[in-house]
N, CA and C atoms as a LAMMPS dump frame, in Angstrom:
ITEM: TIMESTEP
0
ITEM: NUMBER OF ATOMS
480
ITEM: BOX BOUNDS ff ff ff
-5.0000000000000000e+02 5.0000000000000000e+02
-5.0000000000000000e+02 5.0000000000000000e+02
-5.0000000000000000e+02 5.0000000000000000e+02
ITEM: ATOMS id mol type element x y z
1 1 1 N 158.03 -16.953 -476.796
2 1 2 C 158.969 -17.297 -475.749
3 1 3 C 158.481 -16.706 -474.431
4 2 1 N 158.515 -17.51 -473.382
5 2 2 C 158.065 -16.971 -472.095
6 2 3 C 159.018 -15.903 -471.585
7 3 1 N 158.43 -14.829 -471.055
8 3 2 C 159.253 -13.773 -470.467
9 3 3 C 159.894 -14.287 -469.194
10 4 1 N 161.065 -13.787 -468.894
11 4 2 C 161.72 -14.103 -467.632
12 4 3 C 162.352 -15.484 -467.573
13 5 1 N 162.692 -16.102 -468.723
14 5 2 C 163.364 -17.394 -468.686
15 5 3 C 164.694 -17.241 -467.971
16 6 1 N 165.016 -18.223 -467.1
17 6 2 C 166.249 -18.15 -466.333
18 6 3 C 167.072 -19.425 -466.514
19 7 1 N 168.359 -19.27 -466.363
20 7 2 C 169.296 -20.382 -466.385
21 7 3 C 170.187 -20.222 -465.166
22 8 1 N 170.158 -21.204 -464.281
23 8 2 C 170.918 -21.152 -463.024
24 8 3 C 170.597 -19.887 -462.226
25 9 1 N 169.332 -19.452 -462.311
26 9 2 C 168.899 -18.299 -461.531
27 9 3 C 169.161 -16.955 -462.172
28 10 1 N 169.765 -16.92 -463.358
29 10 2 C 170.062 -15.65 -464.025
30 10 3 C 169.157 -15.481 -465.237
31 11 1 N 168.733 -14.246 -465.524
32 11 2 C 167.9 -14.013 -466.706
33 11 3 C 168.66 -14.401 -467.977
34 12 1 N 167.92 -14.954 -468.927
35 12 2 C 168.523 -15.39 -470.191
36 12 3 C 168.001 -14.491 -471.309
37 13 1 N 168.91 -14.045 -472.139
38 13 2 C 168.532 -13.204 -473.276
39 13 3 C 167.622 -14.012 -474.206
40 14 1 N 166.687 -13.339 -474.904
41 14 2 C 165.759 -14.058 -475.784
42 14 3 C 166.451 -14.96 -476.81
43 15 1 N 167.553 -14.492 -477.402
44 15 2 C 168.255 -15.311 -478.392
45 15 3 C 168.813 -16.572 -477.726
46 16 1 N 169.395 -16.41 -476.559
47 16 2 C 169.942 -17.546 -475.823
48 16 3 C 168.835 -18.515 -475.431
49 17 1 N 167.707 -17.988 -474.989
50 17 2 C 166.584 -18.847 -474.602
51 17 3 C 166.108 -19.674 -475.799
52 18 1 N 166.024 -19.041 -476.941
53 18 2 C 165.621 -19.75 -478.164
54 18 3 C 166.606 -20.842 -478.529
55 19 1 N 167.871 -20.558 -478.382
56 19 2 C 168.897 -21.561 -478.707
57 19 3 C 168.887 -22.721 -477.717
58 20 1 N 168.633 -22.418 -476.445
59 20 2 C 168.538 -23.5 -475.453
60 20 3 C 167.376 -24.428 -475.782
61 21 1 N 166.232 -23.851 -476.184
62 21 2 C 165.077 -24.674 -476.568
63 21 3 C 165.394 -25.488 -477.816
64 22 1 N 166.061 -24.87 -478.773
65 22 2 C 166.423 -25.577 -480.008
66 22 3 C 167.391 -26.716 -479.704
67 23 1 N 168.341 -26.464 -478.809
68 23 2 C 169.305 -27.491 -478.436
69 23 3 C 168.582 -28.66 -477.77
70 24 1 N 167.677 -28.349 -476.859
71 24 2 C 166.918 -29.372 -476.162
72 24 3 C 166.102 -30.207 -477.16
73 25 1 N 165.45 -29.54 -478.111
74 25 2 C 164.654 -30.243 -479.112
75 25 3 C 165.534 -31.119 -479.992
76 26 1 N 166.708 -30.61 -480.364
77 26 2 C 167.635 -31.38 -481.197
78 26 3 C 168.115 -32.637 -480.481
79 27 1 N 168.429 -32.495 -479.22
80 27 2 C 168.908 -33.636 -478.436
81 27 3 C 167.794 -34.666 -478.253
82 28 1 N 166.578 -34.206 -477.945
83 28 2 C 165.446 -35.126 -477.782
84 28 3 C 165.201 -35.914 -479.065
85 29 1 N 165.3 -35.225 -480.203
86 29 2 C 165.099 -35.894 -481.485
87 29 3 C 166.166 -36.965 -481.704
88 30 1 N 167.415 -36.67 -481.381
89 30 2 C 168.485 -37.66 -481.548
90 30 3 C 168.305 -38.854 -480.622
91 31 1 N 167.848 -38.621 -479.398
92 31 2 C 167.607 -39.732 -478.469
93 31 3 C 166.504 -40.626 -479.041
94 32 1 N 165.453 -40.038 -479.578
95 32 2 C 164.365 -40.817 -480.186
96 32 3 C 164.882 -41.607 -481.388
97 33 1 N 165.691 -40.969 -482.215
98 33 2 C 166.272 -41.666 -483.375
99 33 3 C 167.151 -42.832 -482.925
100 34 1 N 167.911 -42.618 -481.857
101 34 2 C 168.78 -43.678 -481.355
102 34 3 C 167.951 -44.857 -480.847
103 35 1 N 166.854 -44.586 -480.158
104 35 2 C 165.99 -45.659 -479.66
105 35 3 C 165.464 -46.497 -480.822
106 36 1 N 165.052 -45.832 -481.891
107 36 2 C 164.555 -46.556 -483.064
108 36 3 C 165.677 -47.34 -483.746
109 37 1 N 166.866 -46.769 -483.803
110 37 2 C 168.009 -47.478 -484.373
111 37 3 C 168.369 -48.699 -483.525
112 38 1 N 168.337 -48.545 -482.204
113 38 2 C 168.58 -49.695 -481.302
114 38 3 C 167.569 -50.794 -481.582
115 39 1 N 166.314 -50.43 -481.698
116 39 2 C 165.245 -51.395 -481.958
117 39 3 C 165.519 -52.159 -483.25
118 40 1 N 165.792 -51.422 -484.327
119 40 2 C 166.069 -52.068 -485.625
120 40 3 C 167.305 -52.958 -485.561
121 41 1 N 168.344 -52.499 -484.871
122 41 2 C 169.591 -53.263 -484.792
123 41 3 C 169.404 -54.524 -483.958
124 42 1 N 168.659 -54.43 -482.87
125 42 2 C 168.368 -55.618 -482.055
126 42 3 C 167.607 -56.65 -482.884
127 43 1 N 166.599 -56.206 -483.619
128 43 2 C 165.841 -57.128 -484.466
129 43 3 C 166.735 -57.759 -485.535
130 44 1 N 167.641 -56.967 -486.087
131 44 2 C 168.564 -57.494 -487.103
132 44 3 C 169.482 -58.557 -486.493
133 45 1 N 170 -58.296 -485.285
134 45 2 C 170.849 -59.296 -484.629
135 45 3 C 170.063 -60.569 -484.317
136 46 1 N 168.81 -60.425 -483.912
137 46 2 C 167.984 -61.611 -483.673
138 46 3 C 167.792 -62.402 -484.968
139 47 1 N 167.513 -61.699 -486.035
140 47 2 C 167.284 -62.362 -487.324
141 47 3 C 168.571 -62.991 -487.87
142 48 1 N 169.671 -62.247 -487.806
143 48 2 C 170.934 -62.715 -488.395
144 48 3 C 171.713 -63.668 -487.5
145 49 1 N 171.396 -63.655 -486.181
146 49 2 C 172.093 -64.533 -485.228
147 49 3 C 173.612 -64.331 -485.332
148 50 1 N 174.061 -63.078 -485.317
149 50 2 C 175.451 -62.743 -485.629
150 50 3 C 176.272 -62.226 -484.442
151 51 1 N 175.848 -62.54 -483.219
152 51 2 C 176.58 -62.034 -482.054
153 51 3 C 177.464 -63.087 -481.387
154 52 1 N 177.703 -64.192 -482.071
155 52 2 C 178.622 -65.203 -481.553
156 52 3 C 178.098 -65.984 -480.355
157 53 1 N 176.782 -66.14 -480.26
158 53 2 C 176.207 -66.887 -479.151
159 53 3 C 176.557 -68.364 -479.247
160 54 1 N 176.612 -69.019 -478.1
161 54 2 C 176.804 -70.467 -478.066
162 54 3 C 175.601 -71.141 -478.718
163 55 1 N 175.856 -72.257 -479.38
164 55 2 C 174.769 -72.995 -480.018
165 55 3 C 173.771 -73.479 -478.978
166 56 1 N 172.548 -73.697 -479.431
167 56 2 C 171.538 -74.264 -478.55
168 56 3 C 171.912 -75.693 -478.183
169 57 1 N 171.553 -76.091 -476.99
170 57 2 C 171.75 -77.468 -476.545
171 57 3 C 171.047 -78.402 -477.538
172 58 1 N 171.684 -79.537 -477.872
173 58 2 C 171.132 -80.472 -478.858
174 58 3 C 169.729 -80.94 -478.502
175 59 1 N 169.503 -81.259 -477.225
176 59 2 C 168.185 -81.74 -476.798
177 59 3 C 167.136 -80.64 -476.952
178 60 1 N 167.504 -79.409 -476.59
179 60 2 C 166.567 -78.299 -476.718
180 60 3 C 166.27 -78.021 -478.19
181 61 1 N 167.296 -78.051 -479.024
182 61 2 C 167.119 -77.826 -480.454
183 61 3 C 166.192 -78.891 -481.047
184 62 1 N 166.4 -80.144 -480.664
185 62 2 C 165.541 -81.232 -481.15
186 62 3 C 164.095 -81.018 -480.701
187 63 1 N 163.917 -80.55 -479.468
188 63 2 C 162.58 -80.277 -478.943
189 63 3 C 161.905 -79.156 -479.744
190 64 1 N 162.661 -78.097 -480.048
191 64 2 C 162.108 -77.004 -480.843
192 64 3 C 161.703 -77.494 -482.23
193 65 1 N 162.572 -78.287 -482.841
194 65 2 C 162.277 -78.808 -484.177
195 65 3 C 161.027 -79.682 -484.155
196 66 1 N 160.908 -80.545 -483.14
197 66 2 C 159.746 -81.436 -483.019
198 66 3 C 158.444 -80.653 -482.859
199 67 1 N 158.525 -79.472 -482.262
200 67 2 C 157.338 -78.638 -482.055
201 67 3 C 157.074 -77.702 -483.234
202 68 1 N 157.944 -77.754 -484.231
203 68 2 C 157.782 -76.887 -485.394
204 68 3 C 158.188 -75.448 -485.132
205 69 1 N 159.056 -75.239 -484.135
206 69 2 C 159.506 -73.896 -483.78
207 69 3 C 160.788 -73.555 -484.519
208 70 1 N 161.104 -72.29 -484.559
209 70 2 C 162.319 -71.814 -485.215
210 70 3 C 163.551 -72.412 -484.548
211 71 1 N 164.537 -72.731 -485.349
212 71 2 C 165.811 -73.246 -484.831
213 71 3 C 166.707 -72.113 -484.317
214 72 1 N 166.292 -70.871 -484.542
215 72 2 C 167.114 -69.733 -484.152
216 72 3 C 167.054 -69.493 -482.651
217 73 1 N 168.154 -68.973 -482.128
218 73 2 C 168.236 -68.597 -480.72
219 73 3 C 167.356 -67.372 -480.498
220 74 1 N 166.601 -67.391 -479.4
221 74 2 C 165.729 -66.289 -478.983
222 74 3 C 164.473 -66.137 -479.832
223 75 1 N 164.275 -67.023 -480.792
224 75 2 C 163.071 -66.964 -481.614
225 75 3 C 162.431 -68.349 -481.59
226 76 1 N 161.186 -68.414 -481.203
227 76 2 C 160.458 -69.686 -481.226
228 76 3 C 159.408 -69.597 -482.33
229 77 1 N 158.329 -68.874 -482.054
230 77 2 C 157.244 -68.734 -483.032
231 77 3 C 157.36 -67.438 -483.821
232 78 1 N 158.172 -66.516 -483.362
233 78 2 C 158.286 -65.212 -483.996
234 78 3 C 157.455 -64.146 -483.312
235 79 1 N 156.604 -64.536 -482.342
236 79 2 C 155.75 -63.561 -481.659
237 79 3 C 156.594 -62.522 -480.936
238 80 1 N 157.583 -62.958 -480.18
239 80 2 C 158.399 -61.989 -479.444
240 80 3 C 159.215 -61.128 -480.403
241 81 1 N 159.623 -61.698 -481.519
242 81 2 C 160.362 -60.951 -482.536
243 81 3 C 159.466 -59.876 -483.144
244 82 1 N 158.224 -60.23 -483.426
245 82 2 C 157.295 -59.321 -484.091
246 82 3 C 156.702 -58.268 -483.16
247 83 1 N 156.714 -58.507 -481.843
248 83 2 C 156.045 -57.582 -480.928
249 83 3 C 157.004 -56.725 -480.11
250 84 1 N 158.299 -56.82 -480.358
251 84 2 C 159.259 -55.967 -479.658
252 84 3 C 158.962 -54.512 -480.012
253 85 1 N 158.806 -53.662 -478.997
254 85 2 C 158.412 -52.277 -479.23
255 85 3 C 159.413 -51.298 -478.626
256 86 1 N 159.351 -50.072 -479.111
257 86 2 C 160.037 -48.937 -478.498
258 86 3 C 158.939 -48.091 -477.877
259 87 1 N 159.08 -47.785 -476.592
260 87 2 C 158.074 -46.992 -475.899
261 87 3 C 158.721 -45.732 -475.337
262 88 1 N 158.11 -44.582 -475.586
263 88 2 C 158.597 -43.346 -475.011
264 88 3 C 158.1 -43.263 -473.572
265 89 1 N 159.027 -43.186 -472.631
266 89 2 C 158.685 -43.105 -471.213
267 89 3 C 158.587 -41.648 -470.789
268 90 1 N 159.494 -40.846 -471.301
269 90 2 C 159.552 -39.423 -470.998
270 90 3 C 160.045 -38.74 -472.265
271 91 1 N 160.18 -37.427 -472.24
272 91 2 C 160.615 -36.709 -473.441
273 91 3 C 161.924 -37.233 -474.012
274 92 1 N 162.829 -37.672 -473.148
275 92 2 C 164.138 -38.102 -473.626
276 92 3 C 164.521 -39.473 -473.074
277 93 1 N 163.511 -40.292 -472.765
278 93 2 C 163.78 -41.628 -472.242
279 93 3 C 162.898 -42.626 -472.976
280 94 1 N 163.543 -43.661 -473.511
281 94 2 C 162.821 -44.667 -474.275
282 94 3 C 163.11 -46.04 -473.688
283 95 1 N 162.218 -46.951 -473.955
284 95 2 C 162.248 -48.277 -473.37
285 95 3 C 162.016 -49.27 -474.497
286 96 1 N 162.82 -50.317 -474.563
287 96 2 C 162.639 -51.355 -475.574
288 96 3 C 162.223 -52.624 -474.845
289 97 1 N 161.12 -53.207 -475.254
290 97 2 C 160.642 -54.412 -474.589
291 97 3 C 159.391 -54.954 -475.233
292 98 1 N 158.69 -55.817 -474.491
293 98 2 C 157.471 -56.443 -474.985
294 98 3 C 156.294 -56.095 -474.103
295 99 1 N 155.129 -55.798 -474.716
296 99 2 C 153.916 -55.61 -473.919
297 99 3 C 153.573 -56.918 -473.209
298 100 1 N 152.936 -56.848 -472.034
299 100 2 C 152.533 -58.065 -471.338
300 100 3 C 151.175 -57.882 -470.671
301 101 1 N 150.565 -58.98 -470.413
302 101 2 C 149.283 -59.001 -469.71
303 101 3 C 149.545 -58.831 -468.227
304 102 1 N 148.496 -58.56 -467.437
305 102 2 C 148.684 -58.438 -465.986
306 102 3 C 149.309 -59.682 -465.344
307 103 1 N 149.118 -60.864 -465.955
308 103 2 C 149.711 -62.075 -465.388
309 103 3 C 151.188 -62.215 -465.754
310 104 1 N 151.734 -61.23 -466.467
311 104 2 C 153.153 -61.234 -466.781
312 104 3 C 153.505 -61.85 -468.116
313 105 1 N 152.516 -62.384 -468.829
314 105 2 C 152.808 -62.993 -470.129
315 105 3 C 152.879 -61.929 -471.212
316 106 1 N 153.666 -62.204 -472.231
317 106 2 C 153.801 -61.268 -473.351
318 106 3 C 152.505 -61.257 -474.155
319 107 1 N 152.092 -60.077 -474.58
320 107 2 C 150.885 -59.906 -475.38
321 107 3 C 151.296 -59.764 -476.837
322 108 1 N 150.748 -60.587 -477.701
323 108 2 C 151.07 -60.491 -479.125
324 108 3 C 150.256 -59.386 -479.772
325 109 1 N 150.945 -58.466 -480.43
326 109 2 C 150.288 -57.464 -481.234
327 109 3 C 149.591 -56.337 -480.497
328 110 1 N 149.875 -56.138 -479.222
329 110 2 C 149.258 -55.038 -478.49
330 110 3 C 150.336 -54.105 -477.954
331 111 1 N 150.015 -52.839 -477.9
332 111 2 C 150.921 -51.857 -477.322
333 111 3 C 150.473 -51.597 -475.891
334 112 1 N 151.373 -51.765 -474.958
335 112 2 C 151.038 -51.543 -473.549
336 112 3 C 150.978 -50.049 -473.279
337 113 1 N 149.994 -49.585 -472.52
338 113 2 C 149.862 -48.155 -472.276
339 113 3 C 150.83 -47.596 -471.244
340 114 1 N 151.367 -48.411 -470.365
341 114 2 C 152.24 -47.931 -469.3
342 114 3 C 153.551 -48.705 -469.298
343 115 1 N 154.683 -48.043 -468.983
344 115 2 C 155.969 -48.748 -468.953
345 115 3 C 155.97 -49.951 -468.017
346 116 1 N 155.19 -49.89 -466.928
347 116 2 C 155.159 -51.007 -465.983
348 116 3 C 154.564 -52.256 -466.625
349 117 1 N 153.855 -52.081 -467.736
350 117 2 C 153.215 -53.198 -468.414
351 117 3 C 154.063 -53.727 -469.56
352 118 1 N 155.335 -53.365 -469.575
353 118 2 C 156.237 -53.818 -470.626
354 118 3 C 157.376 -54.606 -469.991
355 119 1 N 157.704 -55.736 -470.61
356 119 2 C 158.81 -56.554 -470.145
357 119 3 C 160.094 -55.934 -470.69
358 120 1 N 161.004 -55.547 -469.813
359 120 2 C 162.276 -54.955 -470.217
360 120 3 C 163.121 -56.008 -470.922
361 121 1 N 163.598 -55.678 -472.105
362 121 2 C 164.39 -56.623 -472.887
363 121 3 C 165.637 -57.082 -472.115
364 122 1 N 166.21 -56.194 -471.295
365 122 2 C 167.381 -56.581 -470.501
366 122 3 C 167.058 -57.666 -469.484
367 123 1 N 165.851 -57.641 -468.928
368 123 2 C 165.469 -58.639 -467.931
369 123 3 C 165.348 -60.028 -468.542
370 124 1 N 165.079 -60.098 -469.826
371 124 2 C 164.806 -61.367 -470.478
372 124 3 C 166.022 -61.923 -471.213
373 125 1 N 166.77 -61.072 -471.867
374 125 2 C 167.747 -61.57 -472.836
375 125 3 C 169.215 -61.435 -472.483
376 126 1 N 169.586 -60.858 -471.394
377 126 2 C 170.998 -60.557 -471.205
378 126 3 C 171.78 -61.612 -470.435
379 127 1 N 171.118 -62.643 -469.973
380 127 2 C 171.793 -63.577 -469.079
381 127 3 C 172.902 -64.381 -469.753
382 128 1 N 172.565 -65.31 -470.637
383 128 2 C 173.592 -66.187 -471.201
384 128 3 C 173.977 -65.853 -472.632
385 129 1 N 173.135 -65.132 -473.328
386 129 2 C 173.438 -64.747 -474.702
387 129 3 C 173.119 -63.262 -474.871
388 130 1 N 174.055 -62.408 -474.482
389 130 2 C 173.802 -60.958 -474.496
390 130 3 C 173.392 -60.44 -475.87
391 131 1 N 172.437 -59.522 -475.847
392 131 2 C 171.935 -58.903 -477.065
393 131 3 C 172.007 -57.38 -476.968
394 132 1 N 171.514 -56.826 -475.875
395 132 2 C 171.448 -55.374 -475.743
396 132 3 C 172.836 -54.774 -475.541
397 133 1 N 173.617 -55.332 -474.633
398 133 2 C 174.937 -54.759 -474.342
399 133 3 C 175.833 -54.7 -475.577
400 134 1 N 175.961 -55.781 -476.358
401 134 2 C 176.798 -55.658 -477.555
402 134 3 C 176.22 -54.692 -478.594
403 135 1 N 174.902 -54.57 -478.626
404 135 2 C 174.281 -53.643 -479.571
405 135 3 C 174.572 -52.204 -479.162
406 136 1 N 174.495 -51.912 -477.861
407 136 2 C 174.831 -50.57 -477.375
408 136 3 C 176.29 -50.255 -477.689
409 137 1 N 177.185 -51.203 -477.419
410 137 2 C 178.607 -50.976 -477.714
411 137 3 C 178.818 -50.712 -479.199
412 138 1 N 178.109 -51.429 -480.043
413 138 2 C 178.221 -51.279 -481.494
414 138 3 C 177.784 -49.887 -481.946
415 139 1 N 176.743 -49.344 -481.327
416 139 2 C 176.163 -48.078 -481.769
417 139 3 C 176.638 -46.865 -480.981
418 140 1 N 177.371 -47.087 -479.901
419 140 2 C 177.736 -46.012 -478.965
420 140 3 C 178.449 -44.839 -479.64
421 141 1 N 179.48 -45.101 -480.409
422 141 2 C 180.254 -44.003 -481.004
423 141 3 C 179.425 -43.193 -481.986
424 142 1 N 178.575 -43.871 -482.768
425 142 2 C 177.71 -43.16 -483.697
426 142 3 C 176.735 -42.272 -482.933
427 143 1 N 176.188 -42.783 -481.826
428 143 2 C 175.257 -41.993 -481.02
429 143 3 C 175.957 -40.779 -480.422
430 144 1 N 177.17 -40.952 -479.909
431 144 2 C 177.919 -39.817 -479.355
432 144 3 C 178.124 -38.741 -480.418
433 145 1 N 178.51 -39.165 -481.618
434 145 2 C 178.729 -38.222 -482.711
435 145 3 C 177.438 -37.475 -483.045
436 146 1 N 176.323 -38.193 -483.116
437 146 2 C 175.039 -37.577 -483.435
438 146 3 C 174.587 -36.625 -482.325
439 147 1 N 174.833 -37.007 -481.063
440 147 2 C 174.439 -36.172 -479.934
441 147 3 C 175.239 -34.872 -479.919
442 148 1 N 176.534 -34.962 -480.179
443 148 2 C 177.376 -33.756 -480.249
444 148 3 C 176.899 -32.85 -481.374
445 149 1 N 176.556 -33.433 -482.518
446 149 2 C 176.053 -32.643 -483.649
447 149 3 C 174.714 -31.987 -483.287
448 150 1 N 173.866 -32.716 -482.546
449 150 2 C 172.569 -32.15 -482.134
450 150 3 C 172.765 -30.963 -481.19
451 151 1 N 173.699 -31.103 -480.234
452 151 2 C 173.99 -29.982 -479.33
453 151 3 C 174.484 -28.788 -480.142
454 152 1 N 175.405 -29.029 -481.054
455 152 2 C 175.968 -27.939 -481.845
456 152 3 C 174.911 -27.269 -482.714
457 153 1 N 174.056 -28.073 -483.342
458 153 2 C 173.015 -27.511 -484.205
459 153 3 C 172.042 -26.676 -483.396
460 154 1 N 171.672 -27.161 -482.225
461 154 2 C 170.75 -26.401 -481.373
462 154 3 C 171.393 -25.137 -480.847
463 155 1 N 172.666 -25.211 -480.496
464 155 2 C 173.366 -24.058 -479.924
465 155 3 C 173.52 -22.934 -480.95
466 156 1 N 173.631 -23.286 -482.215
467 156 2 C 173.787 -22.264 -483.243
468 156 3 C 172.447 -21.778 -483.772
469 157 1 N 171.375 -22.455 -483.346
470 157 2 C 170.047 -22.064 -483.801
471 157 3 C 169.669 -22.662 -485.118
472 158 1 N 170.5 -23.552 -485.678
473 158 2 C 170.211 -24.145 -486.997
474 158 3 C 169.184 -25.264 -486.904
475 159 1 N 169.134 -25.952 -485.748
476 159 2 C 168.289 -27.133 -485.658
477 159 3 C 168.935 -28.273 -486.429
478 160 1 N 168.283 -29.404 -486.438
479 160 2 C 168.871 -30.536 -487.189
480 160 3 C 167.915 -31.047 -488.223
């Protein structure tokens, strides 16, 4: 532990400093777990088509069928479904989206090295058939409960 750790300008006792680090680590772990849970839940909603979206326009559906594409909403060939990623932006910030080429097109099967090279899922999918917002609402209470437990575990020094 570094000597002279301070909180709001005041020296922190070694035990307190250790607990603050444990709390921070516990919270970061829960945020990462939540990002992965969001990713899995979004993919499940895409696969199950269970968010009450309006049906596809008949002409568009016929066009998709004629091209041999999936009849499901938000899925054509499956490339975007298969390449949706979770990217860690910072220690406690995650991003869900698709890698893209410099020309702005989605890249199949590649992980983008920088957040600027990822298409934000909110920019693409939230307009007429929301996906992220209902998923966040669905998972919000569970995340709050897990975050409170992470704070408590870190504060007591137990970890999670």
